[in-house]
C-alpha positions in Angstrom: -32.2 32.9 -30.6 -29.6 34.0 -33.2 -28.2 36.8 -30.9 -27.7 34.2 -28.1 -25.8 31.9 -30.4 -23.4 34.7 -31.4 -22.8 35.6 -27.7 -24.6 35.0 -24.5 -28.0 36.5 -23.5 -27.4 39.6 -25.5 -23.7 40.0 -24.6 -20.9 39.6 -27.2 -19.1 36.2 -27.1 -15.7 37.5 -28.4 -14.1 34.0 -28.8 -16.1 32.3 -26.1 -18.9 31.0 -28.4 -18.2 27.4 -27.6 -18.5 28.0 -23.8 -21.7 30.1 -24.3 -23.2 27.4 -26.5 -22.6 24.8 -23.8 -24.3 27.0 -21.1 -27.2 27.6 -23.5 -27.4 23.9 -24.1 -28.4 23.4 -20.4 -31.5 25.6 -21.1 -32.2 24.0 -24.5 -32.3 20.5 -22.8 -35.0 21.8 -20.4 -37.0 23.9 -22.9 -35.9 23.3 -26.6 -36.7 26.1 -29.1 -39.5 23.9 -30.5 -41.3 23.9 -27.1 -44.9 25.2 -27.5 -44.1 28.0 -25.0 -41.4 29.4 -27.3 -42.3 28.3 -30.8 -44.8 30.9 -31.8 -45.1 34.5 -32.8 -47.7 37.2 -33.0 -49.2 35.9 -36.2 -49.7 32.5 -34.6 -51.6 34.2 -31.7 -54.0 35.9 -34.1 -54.5 32.6 -36.1 -55.2 30.6 -32.9 -57.7 33.2 -31.6 -59.5 33.1 -35.0 -59.4 29.3 -35.1 -61.0 29.2 -31.6 -63.9 31.2 -32.8 -62.9 34.7 -31.6 -63.9 37.7 -33.8 -63.0 40.5 -34.0 -59.4 40.0 -33.0 -56.9 42.8 -32.3 -53.3 42.5 -31.4 -50.9 45.2 -30.4 -47.2 44.2 -30.5 -44.7 46.3 -28.5 -41.1 45.4 -29.2 -38.0 47.0 -27.5 -34.4 46.6 -28.5 -32.0 48.8 -26.5 -28.7 48.7 -24.7 -28.7 46.6 -21.5 -28.7 48.4 -18.2 -25.6 47.9 -16.1 -26.3 45.2 -13.5 -24.4 43.9 -10.5 -22.7 40.6 -11.5 -24.3 38.7 -8.5 -27.8 39.8 -9.6 -27.1 38.6 -13.2 -25.5 35.3 -12.3 -28.2 34.5 -9.8 -31.1 35.2 -12.1 -33.1 32.9 -14.4 -35.6 33.5 -17.2 -38.3 31.8 -15.2 -38.7 30.0 -11.9 -38.5 26.5 -13.5 -35.0 26.8 -15.0 -31.6 27.1 -13.4 -30.0 30.4 -12.7 -27.2 31.5 -15.0 -24.6 30.5 -12.4 -26.2 27.1 -11.9 -26.1 26.5 -15.7 -22.5 27.6 -15.9 -21.6 25.2 -13.1 -23.4 22.4 -14.8 -21.9 23.0 -18.3 -18.4 24.2 -17.5 -15.5 23.1 -15.5 -14.1 25.5 -12.9 -11.4 26.9 -15.2 -13.9 27.5 -18.0 -16.3 29.1 -15.5 -13.6 31.5 -14.5 -12.8 32.4 -18.1 -16.4 32.8 -19.0 -17.0 35.0 -15.9 -13.8 37.1 -16.6 -15.2 37.9 -20.1 -18.9 38.3 -19.2 -18.8 40.1 -15.9 -17.5 43.5 -17.1 -20.0 43.5 -20.0 -22.8 42.9 -17.6 -21.6 45.4 -15.0 -21.0 48.1 -17.7 -24.3 47.4 -19.6 -22.5 46.5 -22.9 -25.2 44.1 -24.2 -28.4 44.3 -26.1 -31.8 43.8 -24.2 -34.7 42.6 -26.2 -38.3 42.3 -25.1 -41.7 42.0 -26.8 -45.2 42.1 -25.4 -48.3 41.1 -27.4 -51.6 42.3 -26.2 -54.5 40.3 -27.7 -58.1 41.4 -27.5 -60.8 39.3 -29.0 -64.5 38.6 -28.7 -65.9 35.0 -28.6 -68.6 34.6 -31.3 
């Protein structure tokens, strides 16, 4: 979450950290960082599988950190991390007044459209046998 605090969803904040934090707060109210769906890592997965009686346990972790692909602004602002949370545009409308939305958009839009962010993704593949 640290990269989101410094900017917004992998894009640099450059002086708009307070606005980004307010938009992020919309998501944190719905699903705080301590939510069980977010508050774990690959070590926890292995420990939980072992604790549930699985043995042997194998986990492959694939992590990617790369430049963001350029995206159309409309696709970005109308997307969400999952179907149960607001789109980025909805969160902006909820957290910011119209002037702040415009400032935030003026800053973020070229970064999104030019792919000047950092994209991070990890997948954990767990294989285990129940004893």
